[in-house]
N, C-alpha and C positions, 0 to 999 in steps of 0.2 A: 501316773499313767503305767501301766504297761504295757510294757512294750513285746511283739516276737520278731527276733530281727533278722533276714532273710542273706546270707552273703549267696550273693552269681557271682562264679566264675567263666564274666560274657566272654571267655578266650575260648570256653569248652564250646558256647553257642553256633552254631551256620546256620540258625533261623530264628525270627520269630518268637519276643517272650510273653507269653497272655497273657499270665498271671503269679503271682507268689505264693497262690494257694488260697484256699479257704478256710481260714481257721474261727472257728465261737467263741469271743473272747465275752461271749458272759457281755458285764455290765462296761466294756473296755469302751471308751470315745472311738469313733475312728478316725483311723490313720491318718495326719492332715500333711506331715512335714514332708515328705517325701526321700529324698538323699538325706544319708544319716552320714558316709562314709564313703571315700573310695582308695585307693589305692591300684599305682600300677610297675609292672616290669618290659623291660625289653623283652618280644618273643624269643625265644631258648637261653635267657640269661634266666639268673637264681635268685641278683638281690630286688628285694622292691621298694618300690620309692613311697613317699606318702605325701600329701599335696603343702604345700607351703602354711596354709592355712587348714584346721581341723571346723568338720563341721558338728551339726545338720547344717547343711547348706538353704539357704533360703532364694526364692525364683529369681533368676536373673544374674547369681551368683557367677565370677567368673574365677575357676578352681586352677590353678597354676603351679606343676610339679615344675623342681627343678633336674634334671639331668646331667650327671657329669659326662665333662665331650670333651679330651685331651686336643689339642689340634692333631696330633699325626696319629687318632685313632677319635674317628668323630660320631658320635653315638648315632645309631640306624633308629629316626624316628619315624618313620613309615610303618615301626611294625613293632606295635605298643600292643599291652595287652593289659584289661583295666578288671578290678575285680570291688563290684560294687557293694553295700552294705545300703538297703530299703527296709522301709518301715514297714510295720505290718499291710499285705495287701493292697501293697502297691508293685507298680511294675513299668522296667524301659518301654518305650514304646516309640519306635520299631524296634525289633531286637537288634540285635549287634553281629557283625561278621568274627571270625576268629580274634582276628587285628582290628589296632587301626589306625588308622593315618597321623600321626600329630604336628607334621610339618607344617601344618594349618590349624588355627583354631579349629574343637570337633562340639558338637555342638550335642548335647547328651539329654532327651527328655525322659520323662520319668512322670508316671499321670498316677495318682493320690487315691487311696479312697474312696473318700466322696467326688471321683472325676473328674479334679482336678488334673490338669498337666503343668509341669516345671520344666524351666529350663536352663540348665545350665551348660558353660561352655566351659571345655576342657582344653588346657593349653601349654605346650612344653616349652622353655626355656632350658638350651643347653648352658653349661656353665662351665665356667674354668672348675674343676675338681682340687682337691686335696689330696685325693687320693683317687686309683680306683682301683680295681680288685680282680683277678684272672684266678679260674679254679684249673691249677694243674695235671691236678691227681687224684685218684682214688686207688691205694692199693688197699686191697682186702688180705683176709687173711689167708685164702689159700697162697695167693703172688707173697706175702710175707713168711708162707711155712711156720705157723705161727704152732706150738701147741698149747697153748691156754689162752684161750680166747676171751676169755670174758674176763680175764686175771691181771690184765696187760695195765700196769699201774701208771706208767711215767713215761715221758720221754723228751729228751732233752737232743740237742743240738755240739757239739764237738767238732769243729773244725769245718772240715768237709764233710761231713758223717751224721748223721741222726743215729740215736739209742733211742733201745726200747729195751724192758725186761718181759718177758717171758716167762715166767716162771713162776707158783705158790706154794709157799709154805714149806711142807719141808722133803715134798718131792724130792727126788732126784737130779726128776727131765728138767732144771730150769737155769736159764741161760739168759746173760745178756747178749745183745746184739748187736753191732751196728752196721748200717744201710750208705749206701750211696746218700747223700742227700739231695739229688735232684730225680734221682733214675725207681730208688729206693733197692736198690740192688745190694745183697746182704755181702757183707764185707769180710765180716769176722764175727762167730760164734764163740763165744765167753762164758766155762763152767761161775756160775754163780757163787760166791768166795766163802758162802755160810748158805745154811737154811733160815726161813724165814726172812729172805731178802726182801723189804716190803718194798722200794721207789728204786732208782736210779737215775742218776744226775750230774752234770757238769759242770762244774765251774767257768768264771771269765776267761780260761787259757784252752778249755776242754777239755781236761784230765777227766776222765770218769770217774763219778765216785759211787756206790753203794751203801745203800744203808740194813743192817738189821733192824727192827724193830726189838722194843722190847719187850718181850714175851715171854713167858713158862718159866719170868725173872734169870733170865739170860744178859738181859741190860738193852743199850742203844751203845751201837759199833758203827764208824765207817772208815769203809775199806776203798783206798783209795788204786788208782792207774796211773801212772807217768802215760801211758797212749795204750792202745786196748792190743797191740803186741804183748806188754809187761806183764809180770806178778801182781797179785794186789796187793798194796800195804796196809793195815792196822793205823791207820789214824788217828782214832778218837774207840775208848771201850771204859764208857759212861755206865757203871754195873750198878742192878739193881740195888743191893745190900750196900752202895754211896747215895740210894736219893731218888737211883732212875725210876720217872715212875712210871706207872703200866701203863706197854702201847707208843709210847713215845719213839719218835719214830717213822708211825703211820705214814704221815708225810713230811718232807725237809723238805729246806734251801738251801743255796748256796750264793753268796756274791764275790765277786774279788775272785784269788787266786792263790789256790792251798801252796801253791813251789813257791812261791817269791811274792811279800808285801803281803799286805792286812787282807787278810779275808773275815768270812762270818757264815758258820751254818746257825741253819732256825730250823728248831724241829718240834713238833708238834704228836699226841696223841689223837688218837680218836678211836671208830669202833666199838659201842659202846656193847657189842654182844657178848665180847669181850671182859667188861666190867670197867672199864676206862672214861675217866671223869673228867674231859676235858674242857676247860675253862682258860688254859695259861697257853702263852708258849714258852720256849726253852732258846737259851740265845750262844751261841758260844765261839770265839773271838780265836784264827787264829794268825798266828805272826811267821811270814817262813815255814809254813806247812807246822810247825809247829802248836797245841794250844794253849791258850796265857793259862788257861785250868780245865780240868777234867771234868770239875763241876758249871756246867753251864748258870747264867742270869734268869730267874726265873722271870716274866713280866706276867703277874695277873687280869687276867679279862674278866675276871668275872662280873663285876660294876655292870658291863653293858651285852649280858647272856642271861638268862634263864633256861635255869636244866643245863646241861652238856650237851655238845655236838657232838654228832655222831663221824664227823670230819671236818677238818680244816686245814688252809692253804694259805701262805704265810712270803710274800717275796719282799724283799729290800731291796731300793732301787738302785744303790748304787754301797760303797763302802764311807761315803762320808758321813761325820759325824751329822749334818744337819739331816740326811737323808731318808723320804718319802718312805712309809714301811705303808703293805697293802696285805690287808686278813681277812677271810674268806669264812666262810662255813655254813653247813647243813646244820639241822636236827629234822629225821624223818620219821614220821608215822603209817603203818598202813594203815589208820585209823582215823586218819588228817583229813578226812573228806572235807571240812571245812577250809585248810589249806592252812591254819594256825602258824605251824611252824613254817619250814624252806628257811632260803639260803639268806646271808647275808653277806655286803662287802662293806670294809673301812680302808678309811686313807687317813692315818698319824703319823707322826715323827716318835725318834726313839723317845721311850716311857708312855704313850701313851698321849702325849699333846697334838694339842689342834688337831682331837680327832670328829673324823665327822664321814658317814654314812650313804654310801651309795640309793638314788632313790630304785625303790627294791618292787616297781611297778615295769623295771627295764630291762626286768631278768624272770628268768622263770624258777619254779619251786628249787628246784636242785643248782646249784651253781656249783658244776663237776670240778672245772679247772682253770685259770686266767696267765694272764702275763703280761705284765706293764711294756712297755717298751717306747724309744723316743729317737725319731729321723731329727735333725736340724735342731734340737729345743722343742719340738713337738711330740705332745707324750697321746698315746692313743693303748687302746684296752682290751687287748682280743682274749674272749668268754668264751668254755662250753659248757651252753646247759641246756638243761631237761625238764621238761614241764610234773608234775605229779604222778606217781607208781614208775611202768614202766615204756612210757612214749618214747618218741624221739628226741633226738636232741641237736640240735645245731651250733655254727660257730657265728660270734657278734662282735662284731670290733667300733669300739667309740673314739670319739678324739675328746680325753680331757684337759686336753691345756687349759682353759679357763673350767678353773675348779670350781667355781659360779654352777656352772652347767651339773658338776657331781650330785646337788643336791635338787636343785633346781627343774633338770630335762625329767620327763617320763613320758611316755607313748601319746601321751594327746598336745604335748606340749608344738605349737607350729614351729616350722623349719628342723623339725625333728631328725628330717635325712642328714643337717649338719653337726649334728650329736651322735644319734646311732647312724656309724656311714657306709658299715656292710653288716648284712647279716644273708646269712649262706642259708642252701637247700637243708627240709628236714634229714636225718638220715636213719632209717628205720633200725631201732634194737630191743634187744633184747638184754638190759644190762644189771642186773640182781645186783652185780656187787657195789654201783654206784659209782666204778671209777671214768677218769675223762681228765686227760691232762691236753696243755698245749705249750707249745715252744715256739720260741720265733730267734731268726738272725735276722740282722740288719749290714747290709750289705749297699754302704750309698745311700740312696734314694730310691733304695729297694728292703722291700720285709718280705723275709718267707714264713711264712706262717704255716704250724704243721697241728695236730687236734687230733688225738686215739678216739675214734670210734670203737669203743667194747661190746660187744655181746656175746651169747652163746654159742650164736651164730658164725660158721668161718665169713660166709659170705658178706655179711652184715659189716662185721666184726675190722680193721682196718686203720687206717694212716692217711688226710685227706690232706692236698696243699695246696696253699692257696698264695700266689705273690701278690702283694700291695706293691704297685710304684704311688712316691710321696713326687706332689709336684711344691714348690718352694712358690711366696706369693707372687712370685715376679712370673711365674707361669698360671698361674691359677684363673 
């Protein structure tokens, strides 16, 4: 049976809804289900909540929403917006006001196409949260004094600052910019140490590291800064003639302290426009800031990917030998109207042992950037994701402590909000270069999550910062 779903944002209606529309469905049977699905949000907030049980729903069903409600800041259930999805030629009767009061059960009635009125009881259950989220600020490209708003390739945390790379290819006006972590005030503007810097990251001690990708045969280079006021030091020079693959360093990541002890740098190629054939990642090991070898360990990913990736991101969680590693990639084509390509993200141990893939329905076509972090032994994944084309982007945060949820959960799963614990508002962008990155600073039971919103328009491009507060089990 063919259905046309009508999504009605009831929060925008202050009058009765009389019809879902008259559509000639030919020989399609008349709709009898009524309410197919619904979601809710607290008025004035961006986070979307799903009910504990998924639809379609039967007449008389009790539909429950669990709203995180910390004791010190209880949720206001008196002002809730509903978003409902109805089967064709069904409508809500009577229409609803802009917000509804869910401090007590609410009766929602839907009249089907054959004239039967079905009743559903909507209930809100305040629960002790595993985490709550507050948007602290969004600073656009004008606030941050961007030069190249559509080329912001990375963000990283350096002690009490965050670091962006505002530069492009071989242009002279390319800078590493250091901003105050809480207010995004510009602290330092550092001239790029070389042409074709791809990304700027920080190690676990906050040292700034800039990568020069291997383009035009220059090789992959890493420049290290003791602090934002020091001169750059060439830490690594993996030459093209020594086997460095084309575009290596298009994306890279660091774990550990590059000054003391053990650290790893992971480098990937990308950008098929320049002929890169990315199917593997490369690992450099450092001891007290000295590379064990200038020739990295190559890990082949070709058994897990058909074709090549447009770009990829990788993160090793710790320097421990048994550390989990996370790798995402996406393949993109303007002609991929069936969306057969898109993104993947995997979790595995070193040398690709115990490899599992996250259910792809949990994110959009393009996974632009991600960060895995832990608080009190609980593990979370923050990702920046974008639908096919140049559409808007949003930030999602998942609770991935239970590894079974990594593959089992999807948007149709019951209690999905216990897995996808946060989804931000949509940010409108014109992101032709497919950049986007996430950085996280953990401070006791709080995490500060930064996401780069990349767009050609300075008023759209910028950085969004969210504060996540974690609640230990004793406080949930």
